[in-house]
C-alpha positions, -999 to +999 in steps of 0.1 A: +363+236-125+398+227-106+377+192-095+374+186-137+409+199-140+424+177-114+403+144-117+418+139-153+459+145-146+457+116-108+435+092-131+464+089-162+493+102-138+481+064-119+476+048-152+520+058-156+529+049-122+517+012-130+524+012-161+561+019-153+559-005-119+544-032-150+571-024-170+545-017-198+568+000-223+537+004-251+519+024-225+544+045-214+556+052-252+523+065-262+518+087-226+560+098-239+544+107-270+512+124-256+534+151-236+556+156-271+521+168-287+512+184-260+543+207-257+541+214-292+508+225-294+517+247-263+544+259-281+529+269-311+501+286-293+522+308-276+549+314-309+519+324-331+491+333-304+502+365-301+525+380-331+487+374-348+468+388-327+495+422-322+488+423-363+450+435-356+461+465-333+464+491-358+425+485-360+420+494-328+444+522-320+427+538-352+394+533-330+408+542-303+419+576-316+388+587-326+375+573-295+401+598-282+397+626-303+357+627-292+368+633-258+377+668-268+379+682-298+388+717-288+423+705-279+440+716-315+425+754-307+442+744-271+475+735-280+489+771-271+494+780-235+505+814-242+474+829-260+449+840-235+421+827-257+422+789-246+414+799-211+381+822-220+373+795-241+376+771-216+358+795-192+328+797-217+319+764-224+321+754-186+300+779-171+273+774-196+268+738-197+281+733-226+313+711-214+290+692-198+264+683-226+289+673-248+309+650-221+271+633-214+269+628-252+298+616-263+294+595-232+265+579-247+271+576-282+308+561-273+294+534-258+300+506-287+334+517-291+344+517-252+325+479-257+345+472-285+386+486-272+378+469-239+370+433-253+408+437-280+422+453-259+416+445-218+400+404-228+415+389-264+450+406-262+461+411-222+449+375-221+472+360-252+495+381-236+489+366-200+479+333-209+514+324-232+533+340-207+517+314-176+520+288-205+559+293-207+565+301-173+547+265-162+567+248-190+601+270-190+605+283-163+627+318-159+621+330-127+631+313-088+651+285-087+650+275-117+669+310-128+703+296-119+700+258-124+719+237-159+722+206-169+712+183-144+707+201-116+679+224-137+663+186-144+662+172-112+643+206-100+623+207-133+608+176-120+608+185-089+591+220-091+564+200-112+537+198-095+539+232-078+546+249-109+515+235-122+495+245-094+505+276-091+497+279-134+463+272-123+454+301-100+470+331-120+451+316-153+420+322-128+435+347-116+443+362-153+402+361-161+389+376-132+417+406-139+403+407-168+368+406-159+373+435-138+396+455-164+369+452-193+338+469-164+363+491-159+377+503-196+337+503-206+325+525-175+352+548-169+362+565-203+401+551-208+421+552-234+452+533-247+487+545-243+521+540-242+551+541-223+581+547-234+607+532-209+637+507-205+632+474-212+654+455-180+652+485-158+617+494-160+593+479-189+596+445-174+598+454-138+563+474-140+544+446-156+556+421-135+550+444-103+527+473-115+544+498-096+550+525-117+577+552-108+568+592-110+594+610-126+615+638-117+612+653-151+580+673-139+575+692-173+543+692-171+535+683-136+545+656-112+528+617-122+531+590-152+533+603-182+516+588-212+514+596-250+491+586-275+508+587-303+544+560-305+563+591-315+558+604-283+569+570-266+599+562-290+612+594-285+613+589-244+626+547-246+665+540-247+677+532-284+689+496-292+681+466-276+669+482-245+642+498-261+604+492-247+570+503-247+542+491-225+509+496-242+485+502-216+448+508-207+444+546-187+414+558-171+423+599-173+394+603-153+389+640-162+416+660-179+424+692-183+445+711-211+473+728-199+462+758-223+430+767-203+445+768-172+450+805-156+483+824-170+500+818-135+499+781-135+508+782-176+537+799-169+549+769-145+545+742-176+586+732-182+603+751-156+608+714-132+605+714-098+568+741-100+556+714-113+551+699-079+533+733-073+510+727-106+500+695-099+486+708-066+468+735-080+451+714-104+418+708-085+383+696-089+374+667-110+403+669-128+432+641-116+451+646-150+465+673-174+478+670-213+504+697-235+512+700-267+546+700-274+563+713-296+578+682-304+547+671-330+523+653-304+507+654-267+518+642-233+494+632-210+505+634-174+480+612-143+491+636-114+505+628-079+511+650-062+535+649-036+548+616-049+580+618-067+606+598-075+575+569-057+562+537-068+525+543-074+501+511-074+471+531-093+433+511-105+439+534-134+466+520-148+466+490-160+492+473-188+487+451-215+514+444-236+553+448-235+567+451-266+605+452-270+620+448-306+589+460-321+571+426-307+554+417-280+576+400-257+575+379-228+574+393-184+589+368-167+571+355-135+538+370-157+521+404-154+508+416-119+472+408-110+450+436-110+424+417-092+444+423-063+447+458-055+423+466-034+412+505-051+410+481-088+390+457-072+368+479-057+371+499-094+361+472-112+334+459-088+315+490-087+317+495-123+304+458-128+274+469-103+272+498-123+267+474-159+242+445-138+219+478-134+223+492-167+210+457-178+187+446-155+169+487-161+169+480-197+159+444-194+130+460-177+120+485-202+119+463-226+095+437-209+074+469-197+066+477-233+054+443-247 
């Protein structure tokens, strides 16, 4: 693949050099026009691709809400942590096997929904954003040595770093394809929802997408961890106002999520008290790695529990940013998104997911052939 790309580049590069040495003005003009056409085409793609793909996001977000509802339709009976009935109903459905049976049924029935959502968010939206960022970084670099260059100095370093930027562009393009491949597998095999995280654009939003590192906050309202909302109002509430307002659209694998109102009484009473949130995060046991809590503000909030990591930065295979929103539109992440495939747990989770997918495809094909 790399050879197929580099061969014509070296060929045309040699042709330009020969035309320059021989003073072939007509050939140089032709190549100059060709370069301008390519740059113009890239500019059009970068300008229109992101808003065009993002325009359809509302349709898929509602499909995401349907999946969210089906995963736990009982949550609307479990809003109030001060009542005893949510805990009793949870124990009844758990011990009777109803919860397990529902999980298996919904996991099977919603497989097409998970595939559709993964195709849009993990492939189409993520690749559109990351590829356009990569193109912009190649054509109009804004980080590293180029960040503070101006005038002739900028032009000199622009030409000097062109080969390196091109090689970097090729490798990052391959990595983004691998990122998308792994993310798609995880989102299909592990129940995943599209969620929103409101934060400051300059001090957090860009840094999270650039590094893949999320800061575990110290608020501890419903446990120590990273907080998300399924509703846009939630993210807007926690993001600062004005030009520093930003929302991260992320694919979040909650694993197994427990509703706060179904916890034992002494644990429910820890909600909103701050410091006891650390103890609450430690008390949520078993397969549960996240909690959901109804806020009287009118929405559900979600916390990916990270006990013992308050004010620390974490990188998790369960968190996959796909777009950064500022001023109601997708914006560029300078340097591009961090690579999911370079994080070992993420690589393992993606590899395991695709192994499960290939086993399923093989079993399905064998059953189909055996039936003939």
